[in-house]
C-alpha positions as semicolon CSV with decimal commas, in nm:
position;residue;x (nm);y (nm);z (nm)
1;X;0,307;-5,600;1,300
2;X;0,119;-5,330;1,151
3;X;0,055;-5,327;0,769
4;X;0,232;-5,066;0,536
5;X;-0,069;-4,832;0,391
6;X;0,115;-4,613;0,160
7;X;-0,218;-4,464;-0,019
8;X;-0,466;-4,211;0,094
9;X;-0,816;-4,303;-0,024
10;X;-1,144;-4,148;0,032
11;X;-1,437;-4,366;0,150
12;X;-1,772;-4,298;0,052
13;X;-2,052;-4,503;0,215
14;X;-2,417;-4,478;0,192
15;X;-2,590;-4,374;0,519
16;X;-2,894;-4,515;0,650
17;X;-3,209;-4,473;0,452
18;X;-3,447;-4,204;0,532
19;X;-3,836;-4,199;0,490
20;X;-3,978;-3,953;0,242
21;X;-4,234;-3,742;0,420
22;X;-4,444;-3,693;0,119
23;X;-4,457;-4,027;-0,020
24;X;-4,380;-4,234;0,257
25;X;-4,105;-4,433;0,054
26;X;-3,722;-4,516;0,179
27;X;-3,456;-4,303;0,001
28;X;-3,089;-4,328;0,031
29;X;-2,944;-4,111;0,329
30;X;-2,667;-3,880;0,303
31;X;-2,342;-4,055;0,247
32;X;-2,073;-4,088;0,507
33;X;-1,736;-3,971;0,377
34;X;-1,411;-4,036;0,502
35;X;-1,092;-3,838;0,344
36;X;-0,747;-3,918;0,375
37;X;-0,784;-4,271;0,500
38;X;-0,455;-4,469;0,480
39;X;-0,492;-4,781;0,254
40;X;-0,304;-5,044;0,083
41;X;-0,429;-5,110;-0,283
42;X;-0,302;-5,414;-0,478
43;X;-0,444;-5,588;-0,801
44;X;-0,547;-5,925;-0,762
45;X;-0,338;-6,172;-0,982
46;X;-0,513;-6,330;-1,271
47;X;-0,512;-6,675;-1,129
48;X;-0,700;-6,556;-0,856
49;X;-0,996;-6,417;-1,076
50;X;-1,085;-6,745;-1,227
51;X;-1,192;-6,881;-0,883
52;X;-1,359;-6,552;-0,776
53;X;-1,568;-6,462;-1,093
54;X;-1,731;-6,662;-1,378
55;X;-1,645;-6,503;-1,718
56;X;-1,804;-6,493;-2,022
57;X;-1,700;-6,754;-2,306
58;X;-1,565;-6,458;-2,511
59;X;-1,230;-6,341;-2,472
60;X;-1,332;-5,966;-2,459
61;X;-1,422;-5,973;-2,109
62;X;-1,211;-5,734;-1,897
63;X;-1,253;-5,760;-1,506
64;X;-1,019;-5,586;-1,264
65;X;-1,016;-5,715;-0,943
66;X;-0,817;-5,543;-0,613
67;X;-0,779;-5,589;-0,246
68;X;-0,827;-5,297;-0,033
69;X;-0,661;-5,305;0,313
70;X;-0,770;-5,005;0,560
71;X;-0,727;-4,935;0,932
72;X;-0,943;-5,128;1,164
73;X;-1,141;-4,785;1,271
74;X;-1,227;-4,677;0,905
75;X;-1,604;-4,720;0,773
76;X;-1,536;-4,957;0,503
77;X;-1,837;-5,155;0,415
78;X;-1,991;-5,415;0,181
79;X;-2,145;-5,081;-0,007
80;X;-1,878;-4,853;-0,009
81;X;-1,686;-4,687;-0,284
82;X;-1,329;-4,598;-0,250
83;X;-1,156;-4,341;-0,442
84;X;-0,750;-4,325;-0,451
85;X;-0,667;-3,954;-0,403
86;X;-0,339;-3,995;-0,595
87;X;-0,465;-4,133;-0,940
88;X;-0,851;-4,048;-0,910
89;X;-0,936;-4,413;-0,962
90;X;-1,259;-4,519;-0,830
91;X;-1,344;-4,892;-0,664
92;X;-1,646;-5,061;-0,545
93;X;-1,635;-5,295;-0,265
94;X;-1,743;-5,648;-0,415
95;X;-1,863;-5,852;-0,130
96;X;-1,838;-5,830;0,237
97;X;-1,549;-5,672;0,451
98;X;-1,354;-5,952;0,626
99;X;-1,365;-5,897;0,976
100;X;-1,203;-6,093;1,255
101;X;-1,459;-6,080;1,561
102;X;-1,236;-6,289;1,798
103;X;-0,885;-6,122;1,757
104;X;-0,791;-5,755;1,751
105;X;-0,763;-5,642;1,375
106;X;-0,458;-5,456;1,248
107;X;-0,681;-5,382;0,928
108;X;-0,969;-5,453;0,748
109;X;-0,965;-5,627;0,379
110;X;-1,207;-5,597;0,097
111;X;-1,211;-5,709;-0,264
112;X;-1,292;-5,444;-0,460
113;X;-1,383;-5,382;-0,855
114;X;-1,215;-5,113;-1,038
115;X;-1,475;-4,862;-1,176
116;X;-1,414;-4,688;-1,512
117;X;-1,607;-4,567;-1,798
118;X;-1,545;-4,880;-1,985
119;X;-1,673;-5,117;-1,692
120;X;-1,990;-5,077;-1,477
């Protein structure tokens, strides 16, 4: 059964590094941008956060973990940034994208962290 992907997102993934001809240093290549990719964005429950991240001892720590599902042919990768086209919220993928090489995947799944001016 195909999952319901009600959101539309823009996925930005850094391209392969290029070599600067003057200095010989590597620099990030141009980003690969996919616009209007169907996706599902869901916030992870608070109970799961304690298993995924070690929080500071103070109670003023705020972490917003999300789960992102996209189609199997999207360019979602471990270094992607995802922007929800409806709300403008931006997420950064936190870890590897779940892939099932032994089966025909119906979607890709990744844990993500909400980016805002209050969290970096």
